[in-house]
C-alpha positions in Angstrom: 227.4 280.8 26.4 226.6 277.6 28.2 226.7 274.4 25.9 223.9 271.9 26.8 224.1 268.2 26.4 222.1 266.5 23.6 219.7 265.0 26.4 219.0 268.5 27.7 215.6 269.9 26.6 215.9 273.1 24.7 212.9 274.7 26.8 212.8 273.7 30.3 209.5 272.0 30.8 209.3 271.2 34.4 205.8 271.8 35.6 206.7 273.8 38.6 209.2 276.1 36.7 207.2 279.1 37.6 207.4 278.2 41.4 211.1 277.3 41.4 213.7 279.6 43.2 216.3 281.0 40.9 218.9 278.7 42.5 216.8 275.7 42.0 216.3 276.7 38.2 220.0 277.2 37.9 220.9 273.9 39.5 218.6 272.1 37.2 220.3 273.7 34.2 223.6 272.8 35.6 222.7 269.3 35.9 221.6 268.7 32.4 224.3 270.6 31.2 227.1 268.3 33.0 225.1 265.3 32.2 226.8 263.3 34.9 225.8 260.0 36.5 226.6 261.2 40.1 225.7 264.9 41.0 226.4 266.6 44.3 224.3 269.6 45.3 225.1 271.4 48.6 222.4 273.9 49.7 222.0 275.5 52.9 219.3 273.9 55.3 215.9 275.5 54.4 216.8 276.3 50.8 214.6 273.8 49.2 216.7 270.9 48.3 213.7 268.5 48.4 211.7 270.7 45.7 214.8 270.8 43.6 215.4 267.0 43.7 211.7 266.0 43.1 211.4 268.4 40.2 214.4 266.9 38.8 213.0 263.4 39.3 209.8 264.6 37.6 211.8 265.6 34.6 214.1 262.5 34.4 210.6 260.3 34.5 209.1 262.5 31.9 212.2 262.2 29.6 212.2 258.4 30.3 215.7 258.5 31.4 214.7 256.8 34.5 211.5 254.8 35.4 212.1 254.3 39.3 212.9 256.6 42.0 214.7 255.6 45.3 215.2 258.1 48.0 217.4 257.4 51.0 216.7 259.7 54.1 218.5 259.8 57.4 215.5 259.0 59.7 212.0 257.3 59.5 210.4 260.8 60.1 211.9 262.2 57.0 210.6 259.3 54.8 207.2 260.4 55.2 208.1 264.0 54.5 209.6 262.8 51.2 206.6 260.9 50.1 204.3 263.8 51.0 206.4 266.3 49.1 206.7 263.9 46.2 202.8 263.5 46.0 202.5 267.3 45.4 204.5 266.7 42.3 202.4 263.7 41.2 205.3 261.3 42.1 204.1 258.3 44.1 206.7 257.1 46.6 206.2 254.3 49.2 207.6 255.1 52.6 206.6 251.9 54.2 208.9 249.8 52.1 210.5 247.2 54.2 213.6 245.0 53.8 211.2 241.9 54.0 209.4 242.9 50.8 210.2 241.3 47.5 209.9 244.5 45.2 208.2 247.9 45.2 204.6 247.7 44.5 203.6 248.7 40.9 201.3 251.3 42.1 204.5 253.4 43.0 207.1 255.2 41.1 209.5 254.2 43.8 210.4 253.8 47.5 211.7 255.9 50.3 214.2 254.2 52.7 216.8 255.0 55.5 220.5 254.6 55.4 220.0 252.2 58.2 217.8 250.1 56.4 220.0 249.9 53.5 223.0 249.1 55.6 221.1 246.2 57.2 220.3 244.3 54.1 221.7 245.9 51.0 221.0 243.0 48.7 217.3 244.0 48.9 218.0 247.5 47.7 220.4 246.2 45.0 217.7 244.1 43.7 215.3 247.2 43.6 217.9 249.4 41.9 218.7 246.7 39.1 215.0 245.9 38.4 214.5 249.1 36.6 216.3 252.4 35.4 216.7 254.0 38.9 217.5 257.4 40.0 218.7 257.4 43.6 218.4 260.4 45.8 220.9 260.3 48.9 219.6 263.0 51.2 222.1 264.3 53.6 224.6 262.0 51.8 227.4 262.5 54.4 225.5 259.8 56.5 226.9 257.3 54.1 230.2 257.7 55.8 228.8 257.0 59.3 230.5 253.6 59.4 232.6 251.5 57.0 230.0 248.8 56.7 227.3 251.7 55.9 229.5 253.0 53.1 230.0 249.5 51.6 226.4 248.7 51.7 225.3 251.7 50.0 227.9 251.2 47.2 226.7 247.6 46.8 222.8 248.6 46.8 223.0 251.5 44.4 226.2 250.8 42.3 224.0 250.0 39.3 221.6 253.1 39.4 221.4 255.0 36.2 221.6 258.3 38.0 222.5 259.4 41.5 221.6 262.8 42.9 223.6 263.5 46.2 222.2 266.0 48.5 223.7 267.9 51.6 223.2 270.8 53.6 226.4 270.4 55.3 228.8 268.4 52.7 231.5 267.7 55.3 232.2 265.4 58.1 234.5 265.8 61.0 236.2 262.6 60.3 238.0 261.4 57.3 235.5 258.6 56.3 234.9 258.7 52.7 231.3 259.4 51.3 230.1 257.0 48.8 229.6 258.4 45.3 231.3 261.8 46.2 233.9 262.8 43.9 237.2 263.8 45.5 240.0 265.8 43.9 243.4 267.0 45.2 243.7 270.6 46.5 246.7 272.9 46.7 248.4 270.8 49.5 248.1 267.6 47.8 245.2 266.3 49.9 241.9 265.2 48.5 238.8 267.2 49.1 235.1 266.7 48.0 234.0 268.2 44.7 230.6 270.0 44.7 228.8 270.2 41.4 226.5 272.8 42.5 226.6 275.1 45.7 224.2 277.4 47.2 225.6 278.6 50.4 223.9 280.5 53.4 225.4 284.0 52.4 223.8 283.9 49.0 220.5 282.4 50.5 220.4 285.1 52.9 220.7 287.7 50.3 218.0 286.2 48.2 215.7 286.1 51.1 215.4 282.2 51.0 216.7 282.0 54.5 216.3 284.1 57.7 219.2 286.0 59.4 220.3 284.3 62.6 221.2 286.3 65.6 223.2 284.3 68.2 222.4 285.4 71.9 225.5 284.6 73.7 225.4 283.7 77.4 228.6 283.5 79.6 228.7 283.0 83.5 230.8 281.4 86.3 230.5 277.8 86.8 231.3 275.7 90.2 231.7 271.9 90.3 233.2 269.1 92.4 235.6 266.6 90.9 235.7 262.9 91.6 238.6 263.6 94.0 236.7 266.1 96.1 238.2 269.1 94.7 235.9 272.3 93.9 236.8 274.0 90.7 235.4 277.3 89.3 235.8 278.6 85.7 234.2 281.3 83.8 232.3 279.8 80.7 234.0 282.2 78.2 237.7 281.5 79.2 240.0 279.6 77.1 240.4 276.7 79.4 241.7 273.3 78.9 239.5 270.7 77.3 238.4 268.9 80.4 237.6 272.1 82.4 235.8 273.6 79.3 233.7 270.4 79.0 233.0 270.4 82.8 232.1 274.0 83.0 229.9 273.6 79.9 228.0 270.7 81.3 227.7 272.7 84.5 226.0 275.5 82.7 223.7 273.0 81.0 222.7 271.4 84.6 218.8 271.9 84.9 219.4 272.7 88.7 221.7 275.5 88.0 220.9 279.3 87.6 222.6 279.5 84.1 220.2 277.2 82.0 217.1 278.7 83.9 218.1 282.3 83.2 218.7 281.5 79.7 215.5 279.7 79.2 213.7 282.6 80.8 215.4 285.1 78.3 214.7 282.9 75.5 210.9 282.9 76.4 211.0 286.6 76.7 212.4 286.8 73.3 209.9 284.4 71.9 207.1 286.5 73.5 208.5 289.7 71.7 208.6 287.8 68.4 204.9 286.5 68.7 203.9 290.1 68.8 204.8 290.4 65.1 204.8 286.6 64.2 201.7 285.2 66.2 202.5 281.4 65.3 206.4 281.6 66.2 207.7 278.6 68.1 210.8 277.8 70.1 212.9 274.8 70.2 215.4 273.5 73.0 218.0 271.2 71.8 218.9 269.0 74.8 221.7 266.6 75.3 219.7 263.6 76.6 216.4 262.5 77.7 216.6 263.2 81.5 217.6 267.0 81.1 215.0 267.3 78.2 212.2 266.5 80.6 213.8 268.9 83.2 214.0 271.8 80.6 210.3 271.2 79.8 209.3 271.5 83.5 211.3 274.8 83.7 209.5 276.2 80.6 206.1 275.0 81.9 206.8 277.0 85.0 207.7 280.0 82.9 204.7 279.7 80.4 202.0 277.7 82.2 202.0 275.5 79.0 203.5 272.1 78.7 206.0 272.0 76.0 206.1 269.4 73.3 208.8 266.7 74.2 210.3 264.7 71.4 212.5 261.8 72.5 214.2 259.8 69.7 213.2 256.4 71.1 209.3 256.9 71.3 207.1 255.8 68.4 205.1 259.1 68.9 208.1 261.3 68.1 207.2 262.0 64.4 203.6 262.5 65.1 204.6 265.0 68.0 206.7 266.9 65.6 204.1 267.2 63.0 201.4 268.3 65.6 203.8 270.9 66.9 204.5 272.2 63.3 200.8 272.7 62.6 199.6 274.3 66.0 200.7 277.5 67.5 202.0 276.4 70.9 205.2 278.0 72.2 207.9 275.3 72.9 209.4 271.9 71.9 212.1 270.1 73.6 214.1 267.8 71.3 217.0 265.6 71.6 218.5 263.4 68.7 215.9 264.3 66.0 216.9 267.9 65.9 219.7 267.1 63.4 217.5 266.3 60.4 214.0 265.1 61.6 212.8 268.5 62.7 211.1 270.3 60.0 209.1 273.1 61.6 209.2 276.5 59.5 207.7 278.4 62.2 210.6 277.9 64.6 212.0 281.4 65.3 213.8 281.0 68.7 216.1 278.2 69.8 218.4 277.3 72.8 221.5 275.4 72.1 221.4 273.4 75.4 223.6 270.5 74.2 227.4 269.5 74.7 227.7 268.6 70.9 230.0 270.9 69.0 231.0 269.3 65.7 230.4 271.5 62.7 228.1 269.0 61.2 225.7 268.8 64.2 225.9 272.6 64.8 225.1 273.5 61.1 222.2 270.9 61.0 221.1 272.3 64.5 220.9 275.9 63.3 219.2 274.8 60.1 216.1 274.2 62.0 215.7 277.8 62.3 216.8 279.6 59.2 213.8 278.4 56.9 212.2 281.6 55.7 208.4 281.8 55.2 208.4 285.4 54.2 210.8 288.2 54.2 211.4 290.0 57.5 211.4 287.1 59.8 214.7 286.6 61.9 215.8 283.8 64.0 217.3 284.0 67.5 219.6 281.1 68.8 220.7 281.3 72.5 224.3 279.8 73.0 226.5 279.1 76.0 229.9 281.1 75.5 232.4 278.3 74.8 235.0 278.6 72.3 234.0 275.7 70.0 230.4 277.2 69.4 231.6 280.8 69.3 234.1 279.9 66.5 231.0 278.1 64.6 228.6 281.0 65.1 231.3 283.3 63.7 231.7 281.1 60.6 228.1 280.8 59.8 228.5 281.8 56.1 231.6 279.5 55.6 231.4 277.0 52.9 233.2 273.6 53.8 234.4 270.7 51.7 235.1 267.2 53.0 238.7 266.7 53.4 239.9 263.0 53.4 243.5 263.3 54.0 243.8 266.2 56.7 245.4 265.6 59.9 243.5 265.8 63.1 244.5 268.8 65.3 245.0 268.2 68.8 242.2 270.6 69.7 239.8 268.4 67.9 240.7 265.2 69.6 237.9 265.4 72.3 235.3 267.2 70.4 235.4 265.2 67.2 235.6 261.7 68.8 233.4 262.0 71.8 231.0 264.6 70.6 230.6 263.2 67.2 229.1 260.3 68.7 226.8 262.6 70.6 225.1 263.4 67.5 223.9 259.9 67.2 223.6 258.5 70.6 221.5 260.0 73.5 223.9 257.8 75.6 227.0 259.9 74.6 226.2 262.2 77.6 226.9 259.3 79.9 230.1 258.6 78.3 231.4 262.2 78.8 230.2 262.0 82.4 232.1 258.9 82.9 235.1 260.4 81.4 235.0 263.6 83.7 233.2 262.4 86.9 232.1 265.5 88.7 229.2 267.1 90.6 227.9 270.4 89.5 227.5 272.8 92.5 226.1 276.1 91.0 226.3 278.5 88.1 225.5 282.2 87.4 224.5 283.6 84.0 225.4 286.7 82.1 224.2 288.1 78.7 227.5 288.4 76.9 226.6 289.6 73.5 224.7 289.0 70.1 226.7 287.5 67.2 225.5 288.4 63.7 227.4 287.9 60.5 230.7 287.0 62.4 230.5 290.4 64.5 229.6 290.8 68.3 227.3 293.5 69.7 226.7 294.4 73.2 228.4 293.9 76.4 228.4 291.8 79.6 225.1 292.4 81.6 222.9 290.7 84.0 219.8 288.7 82.5 216.8 290.8 83.0 218.7 294.1 82.9 218.1 297.2 80.6 221.2 296.3 78.6 219.9 292.8 77.9 216.4 293.9 77.2 217.8 296.1 74.5 218.6 293.2 72.5 215.7 290.7 73.7 213.3 293.4 72.5 214.7 293.6 68.9 211.6 293.9 66.4 210.3 290.3 65.4 210.2 291.5 61.8 212.9 293.4 60.2 214.5 293.5 56.6 217.8 291.6 56.9 219.7 294.8 55.6 218.6 296.7 58.5 219.4 294.0 61.5 223.2 295.1 61.4 222.4 298.8 61.6 219.8 298.3 64.3 222.3 296.3 66.4 224.9 299.1 65.9 222.6 301.7 67.1 221.7 299.8 70.2 225.3 298.9 71.0 226.1 302.7 70.5 223.4 303.4 73.1 224.5 301.0 75.6 228.1 302.3 75.4 227.0 305.9 75.8 224.9 304.8 78.9 227.8 303.0 80.4 230.3 306.1 79.9 227.7 308.4 81.4 227.4 306.1 84.6 231.1 305.9 84.9 231.5 309.6 84.7 228.9 310.2 87.3 230.2 307.7 89.6 233.8 309.2 89.1 232.5 312.6 89.9 230.9 311.1 93.2 227.4 311.2 92.0 224.8 308.4 92.1 225.0 306.0 89.4 222.4 306.7 86.7 220.8 303.4 85.4 218.9 304.6 82.5 219.3 307.6 80.2 216.8 308.6 77.5 218.1 308.0 73.9 218.6 311.4 72.0 215.4 312.4 70.0 217.3 312.3 66.7 218.4 308.4 67.4 214.9 307.4 68.4 213.3 309.0 65.3 216.0 307.3 63.1 215.3 303.9 64.7 211.5 304.3 64.3 211.7 305.5 60.6 214.0 302.6 59.8 211.3 300.1 61.3 208.6 301.8 59.5 210.3 301.7 56.2 211.2 297.9 56.7 207.6 297.2 57.4 206.4 299.3 54.4 208.9 297.3 52.1 207.4 293.8 53.4 203.8 295.0 52.9 204.6 296.2 49.4 206.1 293.0 48.6 203.0 291.1 49.9 200.6 293.4 48.2 202.4 294.7 45.0 201.4 298.3 45.9 204.2 300.8 45.5 205.9 302.1 48.6 204.6 305.6 48.2 201.1 304.6 48.2 201.5 302.5 51.2 203.0 305.5 53.1 200.3 307.7 51.8 197.6 305.3 53.1 199.1 305.3 56.4 199.2 309.1 56.6 195.5 309.1 55.7 194.6 306.5 58.5 196.9 307.6 61.3 197.3 311.1 60.5 200.5 313.2 60.6 203.2 314.6 58.1 205.5 312.6 55.9 207.9 310.4 57.6 210.7 312.8 57.7 208.9 315.4 59.8 206.6 312.8 61.7 207.0 312.4 65.5 207.9 309.4 67.4 204.2 308.8 68.5 203.1 309.3 64.9 205.6 306.7 63.5 204.8 304.2 66.2 201.2 304.5 65.5 201.8 303.7 61.8 204.1 300.8 62.7 201.6 299.2 64.9 198.6 299.5 62.1 201.1 298.1 59.6 202.2 295.3 61.6 198.4 294.2 62.2 198.0 294.4 58.3 201.2 292.4 57.6 199.8 289.6 59.8 196.1 289.8 58.7 
């Protein structure tokens, strides 16, 4: 039996309790049970950390444990998001508070500021904190370790807070800089690692239907470039090359003039078209390394779609308003640079292109976090990646839960990525540093569909973009129950393998190569039944109708026998009818 602290209410009174997810309710109970001054919650991006934090703040205000709220956010854009979310719970936060202000206005419960704002003048925020019984919410708290001066400023500003809630979707850093107010404890090796008070990882969130399954579409290819000495080099993107060759091949792939990125953008746009048949407002995001290539990618997408993508550059005043406008409309593509880490909150994003040379676990997790937020069960996310070892390792470890280690030794392999590329997460100009380090000229590139990575497993095989093999995976249904994704990928991989073996056998026998073979009827029927049952499950959740009644209604409208004896055409008719209902 759980023992509650004396201050814990015997009946959870929070006003939104009926709307809370199970993990949020559980985390609230854990918070009051432990009754700690500092409480670290690690929850996967898209799980609802903001709702949890504001519900807790609402309760602490009600119990009069605190009478002021200070939220520290990573970006200016997120300040407004926090204030808007707080207003829905009747908490008034001022996102326009500046360091020049003497104190918060009395009409607000508190303020929202940025880490940079606190670091610039910690004395102002120390005065705000000491002026009342203050709860400080540190959103994405790992930013507190961005610089020694930042950590010192945060400790100075918020050291007197009555309560501190630490939030992170990625409670780790690539360096060993300590994070303010995080508790570190020795591990089995004697080193110190961060201690999380409540953890809600991606694996559990996926099982709960809180986040979407993510399919990584991986593309390899051959890259050619010229060094500053005039030597021409060639490397395959997926090879285990030296660090400098990997970086040059990677950046050659991302060159807007090359074939690789153009082919990948086309495939990603084809995937978005498929998804929008089932999710009409689905959007796509290209994560670019710098402003120059961002504009070039936007031009390529305009040529593919006839629509001008939304371009978000971090140094433009209109960046936040552009993100908000894109979130609310139904346009296809957005191209963003720095603000992807934590400043892009667009739940309709379903397709992404990871076209940046950043490969730290922190940046990767935050970037993929832009696509995992689930609006309703059945939506899946597709992210297109270059086949380079650092990214493939991160994609395969999507469900890994990490702690922040203070005393670990840097591996030699981490030197380039964790020093140069960590700065790329914060500065657009970091790409210039890489170019300076490895002066070279891209000469050309080719692209090949390599595979899909899902739940740490690879599906598919090397194929040309636009080929039947690639279309097998580009054309996956836009709506599918998470538990059915793996089985469907296996079916398509088996079909590809059978086609390849048949072609090879014909060629060895001296016959003409056969490019397409029809799938056996029993396999086609099985796939259509699976998809229909998945959609029936989604519709039943939406309406509360029993599965059997939904199937009976579909038979009445579309005709035909029960699912087990229906033809492919009859099953497809029911699927299309139900898709329209799911989106109506």
